[in-house]
N, C-alpha and C positions, 0 to 999 in steps of 0.2 A: 282720344288718348287710349284706349283698349285695343288690342289687336286680336286677330284670329287664334293667336296664340295664349289669349287670354292675360298673360300677367308677364309684363317685359320687366318687373322690377324684382322679382324673384327667380330662380332658376328650375327649369323645368325636370331637373336629377338632382339627386342627393349626394352627389360627388363630395366625398371627404368624410362624409359622416361616418360615426364609429361603427364597425361591422354588427355589434350586438344592439345598435337602435335602427339600423337599417330597415328590419321587418316592421318594425313601428312606423316608420316614417312612410313607408310604400304602400301599407294595408288600406285597401280602400272601403273598405267597410266601416261599420260604427265602431270609433273609437271607445265610445262608451260601454257599448257591449263587449268589446275585447277586454276592457279593465275590468269588467263585472267578472267575466269569466275567470280572471286569475287573482282573485282576492275574495275575502269571506265577508267585507263590508264595503261597498261603494257609496259615496257621498259627494255632492257638488257643494261647494262653500261659495256662495256670491259674493264677489267684491263690489262692483258697480252696475248697475242697469237705468239707463236713460238717455236722453239727448246729451251729445257731446260733439266736439271738434274731434274728426279721426284723421290719421296721418294722410299725407299727400297722396300717398302710393294707393292707399285704401281707398281713397275718392276717385282716383282714376280708373281703377278696377270696377268702381261701382257706377261710374258714370256722373258722380256728383261733384257739383262745384265745389272747389277746392277750400273754402272756407263756410260752406253750408254746414251746418249742425246735421248729425245723423243719429240714428238710434245705435246705440251701443253697449254690450254686455261684457263684463269679465268675470270668469269664475275660475276656482281651481277644483280640478277632478282629484278626489281623494280615494286611494286605495288604502283599507284597513287604518286609516286615519294619517297616512302620508301623502301629501301634496304630489302627484306624480306628472300633473299636466295643468298648464295654466292656458285656459281658452279665452279669446277675444273674437266677438262678432259683430258686426256692422251692417246696417242696411238704411236705404233713404227712409227718412220720416215719413213719407207719404205710403210708404209699402206697409206701414204699420196698420194703416186704415183699410188696406186691402188684403194681398196675398199673404203677406206674413203677420197678419193679426195676431196668432197664436203666440207671437214671440212677447208679447206684452206682458209682463209680469209673470215669468217663469218661475222666478225664486230659485228654490234649490232643485229644481227639475232639470233633469239634462236635455239639453238642446238636441244632442243626437238622437236620443229615443223619439222625437218629434219629425227630424228630419228624415230618418230612415223607415219610418213607419207611413209616411204619407207617399201613394203611389205616384204623385204628379210632379215631386220634387225631383229635379235632374242634378246631378253633381258634375261640374267640369272636371279637368285634370288637376292633380296635385301639384303644388310648386312648393319650393324647398329654400331655406335661407340658415346659415348659422348666424347667430345674434350675437353681437359682442356687447359690452357693458354700456356703450353710448345709444344702442336701440332702446325707443321706450319701451317695447313689449319686454325685453330683456329686464329692464329697470322694475317695471310691475312685476313679473313673474319671480323676480329676487327679493323684493322688498322684505325687507325683517330676515333675510337668509344670511347667516355667517359664513364667510369664505365660499362665497358662489361660483362655479365654475368659469372659466375664462370666456366660455362661449356656450351658448344654448342653441341646439337643433329646434327649429320650427317648421311646420307645414302649413299651408292655406289652400284653401278651396273655395270655388263660388258655387253656389247652390243657386238654382233659379225654380221659382214656382210662377207659373203663369206670366214668364217674361222678367219677373222682379228679380234682382241678384239680392244675394245674402252672402256676406263674405266671412268664413269661418277660418282663425288661424288658431293653431294649438301649438303651443309651447312646451318640448319635453323636458321636464326636469328630472335630475339624477336617480330618483326614486323608481322612476319607470322601469329601469334595468334590473329591479328586483322582482318585478312580476314574470 
């Protein structure tokens, strides 16, 4: 189901994204580090971590059978107490006993710090999507938010460690533009 382009479900370009958001979407470095450099206090607020069914397009990108449960983690990245990014990660359950064992029980530690510190982790190209209210990640990112925007921009990329894929999706919340 995956192709050499890696992600046939999301776009290889962030066409139509707001100009102010474009630098955040296209930056291939650590989003965690970039946010930390622009605020006084950075925090990770865990929402959920554990085994779950993931979206069909995520299963396809990871090479997991569509109804097979996978490890999934959802967190908010906060800058000075304001949620600026909703992050969702997923990998095959079997990879938690191997290459991605360090992902278990991250708690409030940032995943980005782990990914960008490991010399053998490779990142594939970024892909983008404008999420509408019907998208599950939009709903998760805006739960409890009064008057959320009509759409939220997100990016995702696949990281690999010893051939094992990890899919990381970052949904940019309106607060990111104040950094």
